[in-house]
Residue frames relative to the residue before (quaternion, step in Angstrom):
aa qw qx qy qz dx dy dz
M 1.0000 0.0000 0.0000 0.0000 0.00 0.00 0.00
N 0.3066 -0.7501 0.5610 0.1689 3.58 -0.96 0.89
K 0.3316 -0.7300 0.5641 0.1972 3.56 -1.26 0.39
L 0.0014 0.7442 -0.6678 0.0145 3.52 -1.16 0.82
N 0.8169 -0.0721 -0.0099 0.5721 3.58 -0.56 1.17
N 0.6602 -0.5487 0.2722 0.4348 3.54 1.03 0.98
K 0.6052 0.5069 -0.3798 0.4822 3.58 1.15 0.50
N 0.4966 -0.6450 0.4931 0.3070 3.54 -1.10 0.74
F 0.0651 0.7910 -0.6075 0.0321 3.55 -1.09 0.69
R 0.1170 -0.7423 0.6535 0.0903 3.52 -1.35 0.42
I 0.2807 -0.7061 0.6143 0.2128 3.52 -1.18 0.53
K 0.1837 -0.7963 0.5717 0.0732 3.52 -0.58 1.19
V 0.0718 -0.7714 0.6320 0.0192 3.55 -0.97 0.92
R 0.3183 -0.7340 0.5686 0.1915 3.56 -0.72 1.07
T 0.1250 -0.7980 0.5865 0.0605 3.56 -1.01 0.77
G 0.2657 0.7333 -0.5977 0.1859 3.50 -1.26 0.54
A 0.7002 -0.4255 0.3429 0.4594 3.55 -1.28 -0.22
D 0.6679 -0.5071 0.3706 0.3993 3.56 -1.25 0.50
A 0.6280 0.5517 -0.3327 0.4365 3.59 1.01 -0.81
D 0.5975 0.5853 -0.3585 0.4146 3.61 1.14 -0.59
L 0.5598 0.6109 -0.3975 0.3942 3.62 1.12 -0.55
S 0.7813 0.3371 -0.1760 0.4950 3.57 0.89 -0.91
T 0.7175 0.4150 -0.2677 0.4912 3.62 1.21 -0.07
K 0.7991 0.3099 -0.1486 0.4933 3.59 0.62 -1.15
F 0.7328 0.4717 -0.2624 0.4144 3.55 0.60 -1.17
V 0.6359 0.5608 -0.3350 0.4110 3.59 1.00 -0.75
K 0.6252 0.5803 -0.3263 0.4073 3.60 1.20 -0.44
D 0.8449 0.1268 -0.0324 0.5187 3.61 1.04 -0.66
C 0.4552 0.6990 -0.4589 0.3059 3.62 1.12 0.34
V 0.3696 -0.6995 0.5753 0.2074 3.52 -1.37 0.38
E 0.6089 -0.5643 0.4073 0.3806 3.58 -1.05 0.76
G 0.7799 0.2973 -0.2515 0.4899 3.57 -0.91 1.00
E 0.5265 0.6384 -0.4072 0.3865 3.60 1.26 -0.19
F 0.3566 -0.7316 0.5478 0.1939 3.57 -1.06 0.81
A 0.0372 -0.7595 0.6485 0.0350 3.55 -1.21 0.63
F 0.1127 -0.7948 0.5954 0.0327 3.56 -0.93 0.95
A 0.2693 -0.7539 0.5819 0.1430 3.56 -0.73 1.13
T 0.3226 -0.7987 0.4814 0.1618 3.56 -0.35 1.26
D 0.6667 0.5064 -0.3186 0.4445 3.62 1.13 -0.42
T 0.7832 0.2752 -0.1552 0.5356 3.62 1.16 -0.50
N 0.3815 -0.7408 0.4574 0.3106 3.60 1.34 -0.10
R 0.3848 0.7085 -0.4900 0.3313 3.58 1.11 0.69
L 0.1544 -0.7657 0.6208 0.0667 3.55 -0.92 1.01
A 0.0051 0.8035 -0.5940 0.0405 3.57 -0.88 0.97
I 0.2480 -0.7407 0.6084 0.1404 3.53 -1.29 0.54
A 0.4459 -0.6736 0.5174 0.2823 3.58 -0.93 0.91
T 0.2126 -0.7981 0.5552 0.0978 3.58 -0.78 1.04
S 0.7591 0.1475 -0.1447 0.6174 3.56 1.32 0.12
T 0.4704 -0.6565 0.5132 0.2905 3.57 -1.31 0.31
A 0.4853 -0.6529 0.4970 0.3021 3.55 -1.01 0.86
G 0.1246 0.7613 -0.6267 0.1102 3.53 -1.09 0.77
S 0.8196 -0.0504 0.0768 0.5655 3.55 -0.58 -1.15
S 0.7538 0.1876 -0.1583 0.6096 3.58 1.26 -0.32
D 0.6451 -0.5273 0.3875 0.3944 3.55 -1.27 0.40
A 0.5057 -0.6183 0.5081 0.3221 3.53 -1.21 0.58
T 0.3314 -0.7164 0.5713 0.2249 3.56 -1.28 0.28
F 0.2363 -0.7631 0.5898 0.1185 3.54 -1.22 0.64
Q 0.1848 -0.7327 0.6412 0.1336 3.54 -1.24 0.58
Q 0.3851 -0.7259 0.5202 0.2329 3.57 -0.76 1.04
V 0.3356 -0.7101 0.5867 0.1970 3.54 -1.08 0.83
Q 0.3562 -0.7296 0.5430 0.2146 3.57 -0.78 1.03
T 0.0050 0.8089 -0.5867 0.0379 3.56 -0.76 1.03
I 0.1248 -0.7384 0.6556 0.0967 3.52 -1.22 0.60
N 0.0793 -0.8153 0.5735 0.0084 3.55 -0.73 1.02
P 0.1163 -0.8415 0.5240 0.0611 3.59 0.23 1.24
V 0.5346 0.6411 -0.4072 0.3708 3.59 1.19 -0.40
S 0.7644 0.3341 -0.1906 0.5175 3.58 1.01 -0.73
A 0.2164 0.8072 -0.5213 0.1724 3.59 1.14 0.62
N 0.3952 -0.6842 0.5658 0.2357 3.51 -1.15 0.75
V 0.1243 -0.7897 0.5983 0.0545 3.61 -0.61 1.12
T 0.0032 0.8209 -0.5639 0.0905 3.55 -0.59 1.24
S 0.3584 -0.6999 0.5703 0.2376 3.58 -1.08 0.71
S 0.0201 -0.8032 0.5951 -0.0176 3.56 -1.03 0.81
D 0.0105 0.7987 -0.6013 0.0209 3.56 -0.93 0.94
S 0.7192 0.3524 -0.2515 0.5434 3.59 1.23 0.44
T 0.7016 -0.4723 0.3380 0.4129 3.56 -1.28 0.38
K 0.0180 -0.7972 0.6026 -0.0329 3.56 -1.01 0.87
T 0.2592 -0.7094 0.6319 0.1742 3.53 -1.11 0.79
L 0.3804 -0.7486 0.4993 0.2133 3.57 -0.63 1.14
T 0.1069 -0.7663 0.6312 0.0535 3.55 -1.14 0.77
Q 0.7008 -0.4580 0.3343 0.4327 3.58 -1.27 0.25
A 0.5935 0.5858 -0.3553 0.4222 3.61 1.13 -0.59
D 0.6340 0.5358 -0.3252 0.4529 3.61 1.25 -0.35
Q 0.3276 0.7656 -0.4907 0.2566 3.60 1.31 0.07
G 0.8433 0.1647 -0.1436 0.4910 3.57 -0.87 1.00
S 0.4962 0.6838 -0.4187 0.3331 3.60 1.24 -0.07
I 0.2136 -0.7106 0.6525 0.1538 3.49 -1.35 0.45
F 0.1459 -0.7959 0.5853 0.0510 3.57 -0.68 1.13
K 0.2174 -0.7312 0.6359 0.1171 3.56 -0.82 1.11
V 0.1403 -0.8469 0.5125 0.0182 3.56 -0.34 1.30
D 0.1296 -0.7666 0.6279 0.0360 3.55 -0.99 1.01
T 0.1029 -0.8228 0.5582 0.0275 3.58 -0.55 1.19
T 0.2431 0.8000 -0.5133 0.1936 3.60 1.19 0.46
G 0.7481 0.4052 -0.2118 0.4809 3.60 0.94 -0.87
G 0.7525 -0.2897 0.1906 0.5599 3.61 1.26 0.00
A 0.7199 -0.4234 0.3195 0.4476 3.54 -1.33 0.13
V 0.1785 -0.7558 0.6220 0.0996 3.56 -1.14 0.72
N 0.1359 -0.8175 0.5594 0.0181 3.55 -0.69 1.17
F 0.1647 -0.7394 0.6461 0.0937 3.56 -1.01 0.94
Q 0.1492 -0.8260 0.5429 0.0271 3.56 -0.67 1.17
M 0.1299 -0.7544 0.6390 0.0761 3.52 -1.21 0.69
N 0.2854 -0.7680 0.5545 0.1457 3.56 -0.84 1.02
D 0.8368 -0.2621 0.1539 0.4553 3.53 -1.40 0.19
A 0.8176 -0.1786 0.1622 0.5228 3.61 -0.13 -1.21
T 0.2083 0.8256 -0.5004 0.1565 3.58 1.11 0.66
L 0.7706 0.3389 -0.1737 0.5111 3.58 0.91 -0.90
K 0.4359 -0.7251 0.4786 0.2348 3.57 -0.79 1.08
A 0.6398 -0.5012 0.4138 0.4101 3.56 -1.26 0.44
G 0.7559 0.3436 -0.2785 0.4827 3.56 -0.92 0.94
F 0.4599 0.6622 -0.4592 0.3730 3.60 1.27 -0.17
I 0.0614 0.7719 -0.6307 0.0507 3.57 -1.01 0.88
C 0.1232 0.7440 -0.6555 0.0408 3.54 -1.16 0.71
Y 0.3126 -0.7524 0.5584 0.1563 3.54 -1.29 0.35
L 0.1692 -0.7501 0.6328 0.0914 3.54 -1.18 0.74
V 0.0288 -0.7869 0.6164 0.0053 3.58 -0.95 0.85
L 0.3014 -0.7362 0.5809 0.1723 3.56 -0.69 1.12
V 0.0758 -0.8400 0.5371 -0.0085 3.57 -0.47 1.22
D 0.8072 0.0452 -0.0125 0.5885 3.61 1.17 -0.42
G 0.6958 0.4568 -0.3526 0.4277 3.56 -1.17 0.62
T 0.3471 -0.7393 0.5439 0.1925 3.54 -1.29 0.42
N 0.5300 0.6108 -0.4159 0.4160 3.59 1.27 0.03
Q 0.6659 -0.5546 0.3499 0.3558 3.54 -1.31 0.28
L 0.2651 -0.6452 0.6902 0.1923 3.47 -1.35 0.67
Q 0.0667 -0.8306 0.5524 -0.0212 3.58 -0.60 1.18
V 0.1088 -0.7476 0.6505 0.0774 3.53 -1.26 0.60
S 0.0472 0.8184 -0.5686 0.0683 3.58 -0.68 1.08
V 0.3008 -0.7205 0.5967 0.1853 3.52 -1.33 0.40
S 0.1572 -0.7843 0.5912 0.1034 3.57 -1.20 0.46
G 0.7488 0.3456 -0.2823 0.4901 3.55 -1.27 0.32
S 0.7694 -0.3225 0.2519 0.4904 3.58 -0.94 -0.87
A 0.3948 0.7283 -0.4724 0.3009 3.60 1.26 0.16
T 0.1710 -0.7743 0.6001 0.1055 3.56 -1.22 0.58
R 0.2128 -0.7385 0.6278 0.1227 3.52 -1.26 0.62
N 0.8306 -0.0912 0.0058 0.5493 3.57 -0.59 1.18
G 0.7434 -0.4299 0.2066 0.4688 3.57 1.00 0.87
G 0.7576 0.2939 -0.1859 0.5523 3.60 1.24 -0.11
T 0.5085 -0.6505 0.4667 0.3170 3.54 -1.25 -0.30
A 0.4089 0.7275 -0.4690 0.2891 3.60 1.26 0.06
Q 0.5007 -0.6443 0.4947 0.2991 3.55 -1.13 0.74
Y 0.3000 -0.7116 0.6051 0.1938 3.57 -1.13 0.71
S 0.0847 0.7968 -0.5970 0.0388 3.59 -1.00 0.72
T 0.0095 -0.7804 0.6251 -0.0103 3.53 -1.24 0.62
T 0.1894 -0.7428 0.6246 0.1495 3.54 -1.29 0.42
T 0.4490 0.6943 -0.4396 0.3509 3.58 1.30 0.26
K 0.2946 -0.7740 0.5411 0.1465 3.54 -0.70 1.14
W 0.8654 0.2152 -0.1634 0.4220 3.49 -1.40 0.55
K 0.5949 0.4758 -0.4087 0.5027 3.62 1.14 0.58
P 0.3801 -0.7708 0.4586 0.2261 3.60 -0.28 1.22
V 0.2242 -0.7167 0.6448 0.1426 3.52 -1.23 0.69
M 0.2086 -0.7814 0.5798 0.0988 3.58 -0.72 1.12
I 0.1149 -0.7439 0.6542 0.0740 3.55 -1.09 0.84
M 0.0082 0.8007 -0.5964 0.0556 3.57 -0.74 1.11
S 0.2744 -0.7519 0.5773 0.1615 3.56 -0.96 0.90
L 0.2507 -0.7489 0.5981 0.1362 3.54 -1.01 0.94
G 0.5729 -0.5844 0.3629 0.4457 3.56 1.34 0.02
S 0.8266 0.2418 -0.1889 0.4717 3.56 -1.31 0.37
G 0.6974 -0.5070 0.2735 0.4263 3.59 1.02 0.79
S 0.5531 0.5773 -0.4053 0.4434 3.60 1.22 0.40
Y 0.0391 -0.8318 0.5517 -0.0479 3.56 -0.61 1.19
V 0.2313 -0.7145 0.6404 0.1610 3.54 -1.25 0.61
V 0.0377 -0.7635 0.6446 0.0092 3.56 -0.95 0.95
Q 0.0943 0.8119 -0.5613 0.1296 3.57 -0.61 1.14
Q 0.3184 -0.7157 0.5837 0.2139 3.55 -0.93 0.90
L 0.2806 -0.7808 0.5445 0.1228 3.56 -0.84 1.05
G 0.7562 0.4215 -0.2815 0.4138 3.54 -1.25 0.37
């Protein structure tokens, strides 16, 4: 048990399936109560108390780099929402490797990283359709090894691509 102002306290978090957030929890939760969907790892906070109407929840945005998916890549790939938080180790020995982003495929807050680990050909990042990269449509490319490239979605097909380090 933890102490706050010399009083014991616990933080209670309700758990269940994601569907329970909009069906079960909304019927009897109290404003400020936490709910964690164990099937989707979604954390939400009740923004109102249930009464004559259902309570409302606000999802908490979380980034969990500890559980990042690290994948090797040596061929062109179109990024999808499932790649959120991924780290791609890129090998360009066999030729340039292009990572593509389409119009509004990736939700706001999407982030992944590319690291050129082998090869002398280009690691490329391009957009298609009405999507933009750093305000334009020009392709990004690098041959610099071991300096991560971050891809971040601002939503609505707007992407930031930045080499770190």
